[in-house]
C-alpha positions as CSV (number, residue, x, y, z in Angstrom):
1,M,36.6,108.2,14.5
2,L,33.6,108.6,16.7
3,P,33.6,111.4,19.3
4,A,34.5,110.3,22.8
5,S,30.9,111.2,24.0
6,N,29.3,109.1,21.3
7,F,31.7,106.2,22.0
8,A,30.9,106.3,25.8
9,G,27.2,106.6,25.1
10,K,27.3,103.5,22.8
11,W,29.1,101.4,25.4
12,A,26.7,102.6,28.1
13,G,23.8,101.5,26.0
14,H,25.4,98.1,25.5
15,L,26.0,97.8,29.2
16,V,22.4,98.6,30.1
17,E,21.2,96.1,27.6
18,I,23.5,93.4,29.0
19,L,22.3,94.1,32.5
20,H,18.7,94.0,31.3
21,V,19.3,90.6,29.7
22,I,20.9,89.2,32.9
23,L,18.2,90.6,35.2
24,S,15.5,89.3,32.9
25,F,17.0,85.8,32.9
26,I,17.2,85.8,36.7
27,V,13.6,87.0,37.1
28,F,12.1,84.6,34.6
29,L,14.1,81.7,36.0
30,S,12.6,82.5,39.4
31,L,9.1,82.6,37.8
32,D,9.8,79.3,36.0
33,F,10.4,77.7,39.4
34,L,7.4,79.3,41.0
35,E,5.2,78.2,38.1
36,T,6.3,74.6,38.7
37,L,5.4,74.8,42.4
38,L,2.1,76.4,41.6
39,C,1.3,73.6,39.1
40,A,1.5,71.1,42.0
41,M,-0.5,73.4,44.3
42,Y,-3.4,73.9,41.9
43,R,-3.5,70.2,41.2
44,C,-4.1,69.5,44.9
45,L,-6.6,72.4,45.2
46,D,-8.6,71.4,42.1
47,E,-8.7,67.8,43.4
48,F,-9.9,69.0,46.8
49,F,-12.6,71.4,45.5
50,E,-13.7,69.6,42.3
51,G,-12.8,65.9,42.9
52,K,-10.6,65.6,39.9
53,A,-8.1,68.1,38.6
54,P,-8.2,69.1,34.9
55,H,-5.0,68.7,32.9
56,C,-2.7,71.7,32.4
57,Y,-0.1,72.6,29.8
58,C,3.0,72.2,31.8
59,E,4.3,69.3,29.8
60,K,5.5,69.5,26.2
61,R,3.7,67.5,23.6
62,T,5.1,64.1,22.7
63,D,3.4,63.5,19.4
64,G,4.1,66.7,17.6
65,E,0.5,67.0,16.6
66,E,-1.7,70.1,16.8
67,E,-5.1,68.7,17.7
68,N,-8.4,70.6,18.1
69,E,-6.8,73.7,16.4
70,Q,-4.8,74.4,19.5
71,S,-1.7,76.6,19.4
72,E,1.7,75.0,19.7
73,T,2.5,77.7,22.3
74,L,0.3,76.0,24.9
75,C,2.7,73.1,25.4
76,G,5.7,74.5,23.6
77,R,6.6,77.2,26.1
78,K,10.0,76.6,27.6
79,N,10.4,76.2,31.4
80,L,13.8,75.1,32.8
81,F,12.0,73.3,35.6
82,G,9.4,71.8,33.4
83,Q,10.7,68.2,33.9
84,M,10.5,68.3,37.7
85,R,7.9,66.2,39.3
86,F,6.4,66.9,42.7
87,P,4.0,64.7,44.6
88,G,0.6,64.8,42.9
89,N,2.2,66.3,39.8
90,P,2.8,63.4,37.4
91,R,4.0,63.7,33.8
92,R,1.1,64.0,31.5
93,G,2.5,63.6,28.0
94,K,-0.2,63.5,25.3
95,E,-2.9,64.2,27.9
96,C,-2.1,67.9,27.6
97,D,-4.1,68.0,24.4
98,K,-7.2,66.9,26.4
99,V,-7.4,69.7,28.9
100,T,-11.2,69.7,29.1
101,S,-12.2,66.2,28.1
102,D,-13.2,65.4,31.7
103,H,-15.5,68.4,31.9
104,Q,-17.4,68.4,28.7
105,H,-20.6,70.5,28.8
106,Q,-20.2,71.5,32.5
107,L,-21.6,74.9,33.1
108,V,-20.6,75.1,36.8
109,N,-17.9,77.6,37.4
110,R,-14.5,76.6,38.8
111,W,-13.9,77.3,42.4
112,S,-11.3,79.9,41.4
113,D,-13.8,81.9,39.2
114,C,-16.2,84.6,40.1
115,G,-19.8,83.4,40.8
116,C,-21.6,86.7,41.0
117,E,-24.8,87.2,39.0
118,S,-23.2,89.2,36.2
119,C,-20.6,86.5,35.6
120,V,-22.9,83.5,35.6
121,S,-26.1,84.9,34.2
122,W,-25.3,83.3,30.8
123,M,-25.6,79.8,32.4
124,K,-29.3,80.5,33.0
125,A,-30.1,81.4,29.4
126,G,-32.0,78.9,27.3
127,D,-29.5,79.2,24.4
128,Q,-25.8,79.9,24.9
129,K,-25.3,82.7,22.4
130,L,-23.0,85.6,22.5
131,H,-24.1,88.8,24.2
132,F,-24.3,91.8,21.8
133,V,-25.7,95.3,21.6
134,V,-27.7,96.2,18.5
135,K,-28.2,99.8,17.5
136,E,-31.0,99.9,15.0
137,P,-31.5,102.8,12.6
138,S,-33.4,105.6,14.3
139,Q,-36.8,106.4,12.8
140,D,-36.2,110.2,13.1
141,S,-32.9,110.0,11.3
142,S,-34.1,107.6,8.7
143,E,-36.7,109.9,7.1
144,G,-34.2,111.0,4.5
145,S,-33.0,107.4,3.9
146,K,-36.4,105.8,3.0
147,G,-36.2,103.5,0.1
148,N,-32.5,102.8,0.8
149,P,-31.5,99.4,2.2
150,I,-30.0,99.1,5.7
151,E,-26.2,98.7,6.0
152,N,-24.9,96.3,8.7
153,V,-21.7,96.7,10.7
154,I,-20.2,94.1,13.1
155,F,-17.8,95.3,15.7
156,L,-15.3,93.0,17.5
157,H,-13.3,94.0,20.5
158,G,-9.8,93.1,21.6
159,F,-8.3,91.1,24.4
160,L,-9.7,91.8,28.0
161,C,-12.3,94.2,26.5
162,S,-16.0,94.0,25.6
163,S,-18.6,95.6,23.3
164,S,-18.4,98.6,25.6
165,I,-15.3,99.9,23.7
166,W,-17.7,100.5,20.7
167,T,-21.0,101.4,22.5
168,E,-19.2,104.0,24.6
169,T,-17.2,105.5,21.7
170,V,-18.4,105.0,18.2
171,F,-22.1,104.5,19.0
172,Q,-22.1,107.9,20.8
173,N,-20.6,109.9,17.9
174,L,-22.5,108.7,14.9
175,S,-23.7,111.3,12.4
176,E,-27.4,111.7,11.7
177,S,-27.1,110.2,8.2
178,V,-25.5,107.0,9.6
179,K,-28.0,106.7,12.4
180,G,-30.7,106.5,9.9
181,K,-29.1,104.0,7.5
182,Y,-26.8,101.7,9.5
183,R,-27.6,98.9,11.9
184,L,-24.6,98.3,14.3
185,F,-23.8,95.1,16.2
186,A,-21.3,95.3,19.0
187,V,-20.4,91.8,20.1
188,D,-19.0,90.4,23.4
189,L,-16.6,87.7,22.2
190,L,-16.8,84.2,23.6
191,G,-15.4,84.2,27.1
192,F,-15.5,88.0,27.7
193,G,-17.9,90.6,28.9
194,K,-21.4,89.2,29.3
195,S,-21.0,86.4,26.8
196,P,-20.8,82.7,27.8
197,K,-17.5,81.4,29.4
198,P,-17.9,77.6,29.1
199,R,-15.3,75.4,30.7
200,D,-15.5,72.8,27.9
201,S,-14.4,75.4,25.3
202,L,-10.8,75.7,24.1
203,Y,-11.6,79.2,22.7
204,T,-10.1,78.4,19.3
205,L,-10.5,80.6,16.3
206,R,-13.1,78.3,14.9
207,E,-15.2,78.4,18.1
208,H,-15.1,82.2,18.1
209,L,-16.2,82.3,14.5
210,D,-18.9,79.8,15.0
211,M,-20.4,81.7,17.9
212,I,-20.5,85.0,15.8
213,E,-22.3,83.1,13.1
214,Q,-24.8,81.5,15.4
215,S,-25.4,84.7,17.4
216,V,-25.4,87.4,14.8
217,I,-24.9,86.6,11.2
218,C,-27.4,83.7,10.8
219,P,-30.2,84.9,13.2
220,F,-30.3,88.3,11.5
221,D,-29.8,86.8,8.1
222,L,-27.0,89.3,7.2
223,K,-26.5,89.2,3.4
224,S,-23.8,92.0,3.6
225,F,-22.0,93.7,6.3
226,H,-18.9,95.8,7.2
227,L,-16.4,94.6,9.9
228,V,-14.6,96.7,12.4
229,A,-12.2,95.1,14.9
230,H,-9.5,96.0,17.4
231,S,-6.4,94.1,18.4
232,M,-7.2,90.4,19.0
233,G,-10.6,90.9,17.4
234,C,-8.8,91.7,14.1
235,I,-7.7,88.0,13.8
236,I,-11.3,86.8,14.3
237,A,-12.6,89.5,11.9
238,L,-10.2,88.2,9.2
239,A,-11.6,84.7,9.8
240,V,-15.1,86.0,9.4
241,A,-14.2,88.0,6.3
242,A,-12.4,85.0,4.7
243,K,-15.5,82.8,5.2
244,Y,-18.0,85.5,4.1
245,S,-15.8,87.2,1.5
246,K,-18.8,87.6,-0.8
247,S,-20.8,89.4,1.9
248,V,-18.2,91.6,3.5
249,K,-18.2,95.2,2.1
250,S,-15.2,96.5,4.0
251,I,-13.0,95.4,6.9
252,T,-11.3,97.9,9.2
253,L,-8.6,96.6,11.4
254,V,-7.3,98.7,14.4
255,A,-3.9,97.7,15.6
256,P,-3.9,94.2,14.0
257,P,-1.4,91.6,15.3
258,Y,0.0,90.4,12.0
259,L,3.6,89.1,11.9
260,P,4.2,87.1,8.7
261,S,6.1,83.8,9.1
262,S,6.1,80.3,7.9
263,K,3.2,78.2,9.2
264,D,5.6,75.9,11.1
265,G,6.5,77.7,14.2
266,A,4.4,80.7,13.4
267,S,2.6,80.6,16.8
268,L,5.8,80.5,18.8
269,A,7.3,83.3,16.7
270,V,4.3,85.5,17.6
271,L,4.6,84.6,21.3
272,N,8.2,85.6,21.3
273,R,7.6,88.8,19.4
274,L,4.6,90.1,21.2
275,A,5.3,88.7,24.7
276,G,9.1,88.2,24.8
277,R,10.5,87.3,28.2
278,R,11.9,90.7,29.1
279,L,11.4,93.1,32.0
280,W,11.2,96.3,29.9
281,P,9.0,97.9,28.7
282,P,6.5,97.1,31.5
283,L,3.7,96.3,29.0
284,L,5.9,93.6,27.5
285,F,6.7,92.2,30.9
286,G,3.0,92.0,31.7
287,A,2.3,90.3,28.4
288,A,5.1,87.8,29.0
289,F,4.0,87.1,32.6
290,M,0.4,86.3,31.6
291,S,1.3,84.5,28.4
292,W,4.1,82.2,29.6
293,Y,2.8,81.3,33.0
294,E,-0.5,79.4,33.1
295,H,-0.6,79.0,36.9
296,L,0.8,82.4,37.8
297,G,-1.8,83.9,35.5
298,R,-4.4,81.9,37.2
299,C,-3.3,83.5,40.5
300,V,-3.7,86.9,39.1
301,C,-7.2,86.0,37.8
302,F,-8.1,84.5,41.2
303,F,-7.2,87.7,43.1
304,V,-8.5,90.2,40.5
305,C,-11.3,88.6,38.4
306,R,-12.8,86.5,41.2
307,N,-13.0,89.5,43.5
308,H,-13.8,92.2,40.9
309,R,-16.9,93.3,42.9
310,A,-14.7,94.1,45.9
311,W,-12.2,95.9,43.8
312,E,-15.0,97.9,42.2
313,S,-16.4,98.8,45.6
314,L,-12.9,100.0,46.7
315,L,-12.2,102.0,43.5
316,K,-15.5,103.9,43.4
317,P,-14.8,106.0,46.6
318,L,-11.1,106.3,45.7
319,T,-11.9,107.7,42.3
320,G,-14.9,109.7,43.5
321,R,-17.0,108.2,40.7
322,R,-20.3,106.5,41.0
323,D,-19.8,104.6,37.8
324,L,-16.3,103.3,37.0
325,N,-14.8,103.7,33.5
326,F,-15.9,100.9,31.2
327,I,-12.2,99.9,30.6
328,I,-11.8,99.2,34.3
329,M,-15.1,97.3,34.4
330,D,-14.2,95.2,31.4
331,L,-10.7,94.2,32.5
332,P,-11.7,91.4,35.0
333,R,-14.9,90.2,33.1
334,H,-13.4,86.8,32.0
335,T,-12.2,83.6,33.5
336,H,-8.6,82.5,33.4
337,H,-9.6,79.6,31.2
338,S,-11.2,81.9,28.6
339,A,-8.4,84.5,28.6
340,W,-5.6,81.9,28.6
341,H,-6.9,79.9,25.7
342,S,-8.0,82.9,23.6
343,M,-4.6,84.4,24.1
344,H,-2.8,81.3,22.8
345,N,-5.3,79.8,20.4
346,V,-6.4,83.1,18.8
347,I,-3.5,85.6,19.1
348,C,-0.7,83.1,18.8
349,G,-2.5,80.2,17.1
350,G,-4.2,82.4,14.5
351,A,-0.8,83.4,13.1
352,K,-0.6,80.4,10.8
353,Y,-4.0,81.3,9.2
354,M,-3.5,85.0,8.7
355,D,-1.8,84.8,5.3
356,D,-4.5,82.6,3.9
357,Y,-7.2,85.0,5.2
358,L,-5.5,88.0,3.6
359,E,-5.1,86.2,0.3
360,S,-8.8,85.4,0.3
361,L,-9.5,89.1,0.7
362,I,-7.2,89.9,-2.1
363,E,-8.8,87.3,-4.4
364,N,-12.3,88.5,-3.6
365,K,-11.3,92.2,-3.8
366,V,-12.6,93.0,-0.2
367,K,-11.6,96.5,0.7
368,L,-9.2,96.5,3.7
369,Y,-8.4,99.5,6.0
370,V,-5.8,99.5,8.8
371,I,-5.5,102.1,11.6
372,Q,-2.8,102.1,14.2
373,G,-1.1,104.6,16.6
374,D,2.6,105.3,16.1
375,R,3.2,104.9,19.9
376,D,1.6,101.5,20.2
377,Q,3.7,99.4,22.7
378,V,1.4,96.4,22.6
379,I,1.3,95.6,18.8
380,P,4.5,96.7,16.9
381,I,3.7,99.2,14.2
382,E,5.5,96.9,11.8
383,C,2.3,94.7,11.9
384,S,0.4,97.4,9.9
385,I,3.3,97.9,7.6
386,N,3.4,94.1,7.0
387,I,-0.3,94.1,5.9
388,R,0.4,96.9,3.4
389,R,3.2,94.8,1.9
390,K,0.9,91.7,1.8
391,V,-2.1,93.6,0.5
392,P,-0.9,96.4,-1.7
393,N,-4.4,97.9,-2.0
394,A,-4.9,98.1,1.7
395,E,-5.2,101.7,3.1
396,V,-3.0,102.1,6.1
397,T,-3.4,105.1,8.4
398,I,-0.8,105.7,11.2
399,V,-2.2,108.0,13.8
400,P,0.4,110.3,15.4
401,N,0.9,110.4,19.2
402,A,-1.6,107.5,19.7
403,N,-1.0,104.2,21.5
404,H,-2.9,100.9,21.5
405,N,-6.0,102.3,23.2
406,S,-5.8,106.0,22.5
407,V,-6.0,105.3,18.8
408,I,-9.7,105.0,19.6
409,L,-10.2,106.5,23.1
410,G,-9.7,110.2,23.4
411,R,-10.3,110.7,19.7
412,E,-13.7,109.1,19.4
413,K,-15.3,111.7,17.1
414,D,-12.4,111.6,14.6
415,F,-12.3,107.8,14.7
416,T,-16.0,107.5,14.1
417,E,-15.8,110.0,11.2
418,T,-13.1,107.9,9.7
419,L,-15.2,104.7,9.9
420,E,-18.2,106.5,8.4
421,Q,-16.0,107.6,5.4
422,I,-14.8,104.0,5.0
423,W,-18.4,102.7,5.0
424,V,-19.6,105.3,2.5
425,S,-16.7,104.9,0.1
426,S,-17.1,101.1,0.3
427,A,-20.8,101.4,-0.5
428,D,-19.9,103.5,-3.5
429,I,-17.3,101.0,-4.7
430,N,-19.4,97.8,-4.1
431,G,-22.8,99.2,-4.8
432,T,-25.6,99.2,-2.3
433,G,-26.3,96.0,-0.4
434,T,-29.2,94.8,1.6
435,G,-29.5,93.6,5.2
């Protein structure tokens, strides 16, 4: 028999879990109702400010088709009040698949998006390519590397980040030998940082891939390169690696969101696993709030992203810093449209392609490395374990006492040294390539 204390503790745990489930149901039921009201409100506001409201994803699909490579989670999210109709909020049926058809090629921001210079400067550019930072090999450091070809590395950031996560960490801690031999590209993904945030984009995996091709791979004529990616960027990096498997010398995934499942229902499985409708832990609740509620999420973006300059002005005297940390600066540098669609069409929608991408890497013997913190509350540690099972030759490193961000931040020098070792060992295995 169990000791009385263990028995009481077990039942106390069950009681807490039951209360958590009940409270979660009540809170998310209330959010479901509020979301339905906001759907009608935004429809009226969009019509007032823009003349015609774009379609949203509040209705389930009626044809069962996944068009334009969109995730089933966009229209497949459950809302108990989803069938309610308010004035000006008619049923939309199949039209939910045509969210941007009425706004093709419009570069004007929405009334609810920020219009400051830093957020709209991409509209004035002659070509709508991604913003990226290039660190060329330094001449001083390259004296000992003369005669050797340049190695290229493409860095892809995660959700609600930018290229700064690489330029402020890895770029600052490179060894002299790497500075002289490697050319580094830190990319702002489509819809984030200083890159374009077009209204007519659905931010699908293919669109992200195409923009990286058009902005970096093709213009610089990269014949071979390494890939380094964090979180959401890992899915895009795998898509790049699968297409350029003959050119990729190594791929390093930091906290990759990989949950193997059948292609049918894979996107919804990822949504429920990474953003389950629960109040605890807080990070999970935040992910659920922003993933399940299109219009509530738009409210958050309206108050935070649209007014990021005001928040920055307020935070600077409060923190006593002239320049805010790049993480704080990156957080609001997107539109709701770009974040919402990237979240669903890349993080969730990319799930059904992941196995194919990994199998392509296995077939072409691309060296795969995975790094994740053992205290990651955003991406379950099982994701890295799943990759090791799928790709037996993958090298998986679990960093103790590190979470989703501190696996890089706070240990920048160690992280950079690890990357350099990966690049050097991959060069030894594959032979030396050219730029």
